[in-house]
N, C-alpha and C positions, 0 to 999 in steps of 0.2 A: 593131440597130445597124449591121449592115451596109450596110443601105441609106444612112443618113444618113453613114456614112464614104466611101460610093460604092465599095465591095468589089464591083462588079458580077459578077465571075466567081463569087462565094460566093452572090449572089442567083439568078443563072442557075442553078446547080447546085442550089441549093434547090428551084426552081421547076420544074425538070426532075424531080427526084426525086420530088416531089408530083405530078406530070403521070404520070409512068410508074407509080407506085402507083395511080392513079385509073383509068388505063386497064387495069391487069392486073385491078384488083378487078372492074371492070365485064366484063371477058372471063369471070372466073370465075364471077360471079354469072349471066351468059348462060348458060354451059355447064351448070351446075346447074340452071337453069330447065328446059333439055330433059330432064334426067334426071328431075326430079320432076314435070314435066308433058309427057308423050310427044305431046300434039297440038300444041305449039310447034315450029316448025321454025325454024333460024337462016337 
């Protein structure tokens, strides 16, 4: 609904939250991989 009502700050905020969550999740997975498999280096 926010897109059709041209509520751009809400859309931008939602996209930023999803992007931040995605980046943090990838960082956590990368760190966990190094603990699970010591052969992998960051």
